[in-house]
C-alpha positions in Angstrom: -56.9 32.4 52.6 -59.2 29.4 52.3 -57.4 26.7 50.2 -54.3 26.6 47.9 -53.5 24.5 44.9 -50.0 23.4 44.0 -49.7 21.5 40.7 -46.6 19.4 41.1 -44.3 16.8 39.5 -42.8 16.3 43.0 -39.5 18.0 42.2 -37.5 19.6 45.0 -39.0 23.1 44.3 -42.4 21.7 45.5 -40.9 22.1 49.0 -40.5 25.9 48.4 -44.1 26.0 47.2 -45.3 24.4 50.3 -43.3 26.9 52.5 -45.0 29.8 50.6 -48.4 28.3 50.9 -48.0 28.0 54.7 -46.7 31.5 54.9 -49.7 32.9 52.8 -52.2 31.0 55.0 -51.4 33.6 57.7 -51.9 31.2 60.5 -55.5 30.5 59.5 -56.9 27.0 58.9 -56.6 26.0 55.2 -56.1 23.0 53.0 -53.2 22.8 50.5 -54.0 20.5 47.5 -51.0 19.0 45.9 -52.2 18.2 42.3 -50.5 15.4 40.5 -51.5 15.8 36.9 -51.5 13.0 34.3 -53.1 12.0 31.0 -56.2 9.8 30.9 -55.0 6.2 30.3 -55.8 5.2 26.6 -57.6 1.9 27.1 -61.1 0.4 27.0 -60.4 -2.1 29.8 -61.5 -0.9 33.2 -58.9 -3.1 34.9 -56.1 -1.8 32.7 -57.4 1.8 33.2 -57.2 1.4 37.1 -53.7 -0.1 36.9 -52.5 2.7 34.6 -53.7 5.3 37.1 -51.5 4.0 39.8 -48.2 5.5 38.7 -45.2 4.7 40.9 -43.2 7.4 42.4 -39.4 7.5 42.4 -37.4 7.5 45.6 -36.7 11.2 45.3 -40.4 12.0 44.7 -41.4 10.1 47.8 -38.8 12.0 49.8 -40.1 15.3 48.5 -43.7 14.3 49.4 -42.6 13.1 52.9 -40.8 16.4 53.6 -43.9 18.3 52.5 -45.9 16.4 55.0 -43.5 17.2 57.8 -43.7 20.9 56.9 -47.4 20.8 57.1 -47.4 19.0 60.4 -45.1 21.8 61.8 -47.5 24.5 60.7 -50.3 23.1 62.8 -52.9 25.1 60.8 -52.7 23.6 57.3 -53.8 20.2 56.0 -52.2 18.5 53.0 -54.3 16.6 50.5 -53.1 14.8 47.3 -55.3 15.4 44.3 -54.9 13.1 41.3 -56.0 14.9 38.1 -56.4 12.8 35.0 -56.9 15.0 31.9 -57.9 18.6 31.9 -60.3 21.0 30.0 -61.5 24.5 30.7 -64.8 23.4 32.3 -62.8 20.8 34.4 -60.4 23.4 35.6 -63.1 25.8 36.6 -65.1 23.2 38.4 -61.9 22.0 40.2 -61.1 25.5 41.5 -64.6 26.1 42.5 -65.1 22.6 44.1 -61.8 22.8 46.1 -62.5 26.5 46.9 -59.0 27.5 45.7 -58.0 31.2 46.4 -54.4 30.9 45.2 -52.5 28.5 42.9 -48.7 28.3 43.3 -46.8 27.3 40.2 -43.2 25.9 40.4 -40.6 26.2 37.6 -40.4 22.4 37.4 -44.1 22.2 36.6 -44.1 25.1 34.1 -41.2 23.6 32.3 -42.3 19.9 32.4 -42.0 18.0 29.1 -45.4 16.3 29.2 -48.1 17.9 27.1 -50.7 17.6 29.8 -48.7 19.8 32.1 -48.4 22.6 29.5 -52.1 22.3 28.8 -52.8 22.6 32.6 -50.8 25.8 32.9 -52.4 27.5 29.9 -56.0 26.6 30.9 -55.2 27.7 34.4 -53.9 31.1 33.1 -57.4 31.7 31.5 -59.2 31.2 34.8 -59.7 34.0 37.4 -57.8 32.4 40.2 -54.6 34.3 41.2 -51.4 32.5 40.3 -48.1 32.8 42.1 -45.2 31.9 39.8 -42.1 30.9 41.8 -38.7 31.7 40.2 -36.0 29.0 39.6 -33.5 30.4 42.1 -36.2 31.3 44.7 -35.4 30.2 48.2 -36.7 33.0 50.3 -40.4 32.5 51.1 -41.1 35.4 53.4 -42.9 37.6 50.8 -43.5 41.1 52.3 -42.8 43.8 49.7 -44.3 43.9 46.3 -44.0 46.0 43.2 -47.0 46.4 40.8 -46.1 46.3 37.1 -49.0 48.1 35.5 -49.7 47.6 31.8 -50.8 50.6 29.9 -54.1 49.2 29.0 -54.7 47.4 32.3 -58.1 47.8 33.9 -56.7 47.0 37.4 -55.5 50.2 39.0 -53.2 50.6 42.0 -56.1 51.7 44.1 -58.0 48.5 43.5 -54.9 46.4 44.4 -54.3 48.4 47.6 -57.8 47.4 48.7 -57.6 43.9 47.5 -54.2 42.8 48.7 -54.4 43.2 52.5 -57.6 41.1 52.6 -56.2 38.2 50.7 -52.4 38.1 50.8 -49.7 38.5 53.4 -47.6 41.3 51.8 -48.0 44.9 50.8 -47.4 47.0 47.6 -44.5 49.5 48.2 -43.7 50.4 44.6 -45.2 50.7 41.2 -43.9 50.8 37.7 -45.8 51.5 34.4 -45.0 49.4 31.4 -45.3 51.0 27.9 -45.5 48.9 24.8 -42.9 51.0 23.0 -40.5 51.1 25.9 -36.9 50.0 25.3 -36.5 46.7 27.1 -32.9 47.4 28.2 -33.8 50.7 29.8 -36.9 49.2 31.4 -34.9 46.3 33.0 -32.2 48.7 34.2 -34.6 51.1 35.9 -36.7 48.2 37.3 -33.6 46.4 38.8 -32.6 49.7 40.5 -36.1 50.1 42.0 -36.2 46.5 43.1 -32.9 46.9 45.0 -33.7 50.3 46.5 -37.1 49.2 47.8 -36.0 45.7 48.8 -38.7 44.2 46.6 -39.2 40.3 46.8 -42.4 40.0 44.8 -43.7 41.4 41.4 -47.3 41.7 40.6 -48.7 41.7 37.1 -52.0 41.2 35.3 -53.1 38.8 32.6 -55.9 38.4 30.1 -57.4 35.3 28.4 -55.2 33.8 25.6 -55.9 31.2 23.0 -54.6 27.8 24.2 -51.5 26.7 22.1 -50.2 23.2 22.8 -46.5 24.3 22.8 -44.2 25.8 25.4 -44.7 29.5 26.0 -41.9 32.0 25.8 -40.9 33.3 29.2 -42.1 36.9 30.0 -39.6 39.7 30.4 -40.5 39.9 34.2 -39.1 36.4 34.7 -35.6 37.7 34.1 -35.5 39.4 37.6 -35.5 36.1 39.5 -38.4 37.1 41.7 -41.7 35.4 42.3 -44.5 36.9 40.2 -48.2 37.1 41.3 -50.4 37.1 38.3 -53.9 38.5 38.7 -56.7 38.1 36.3 -57.8 41.4 34.9 -61.4 41.0 36.2 -60.4 39.9 39.7 -61.5 43.2 41.2 
């Protein structure tokens, strides 16, 4: 794993994201970029522009950032860098991921549910990029991800054989179970069977695929897989 990106509002769940990032680094040298995302200040004055870019942190945000730095220091193999991102677009996102050599982005619930429009826009544009995205769940505390279940869509181009070859080379967990999702499947029956399989196989991570979507500047409805309270690794269909 080269470098990882964690978009953050410096809420407490950023600490869990840092723990996951360190675990996924597999002891190899890497840089974790903590991205603080804001709108471009609306002013023509360069002095006002520079003053506006220096947003003050609250005491709790400073404490979270300090704790993250302590975790990185303990890891000994990771570096932490703060990346200030003002404004975002599809070309900017692609250039950002390429320039920072990002191999995995970790999204926290607080960032996904943030009220600012720029955060919602950032998440949607990121979802249209090819970078793998790990969505952490709200009640997620365990960060030793070892056993995954692949939720295969009926029209997915990414087969289990492709994943079995891809996963060991890039991530620190293995696929131990698979479930196929049909469009006409009864949601209640699907959830019941899936919960049973998750418990039986001690699954602590779900894997699903995604395809490009039209950007809509409003909050997205949560997917059905978020109801299971597990982290979800979202892979772009063309990743293989």
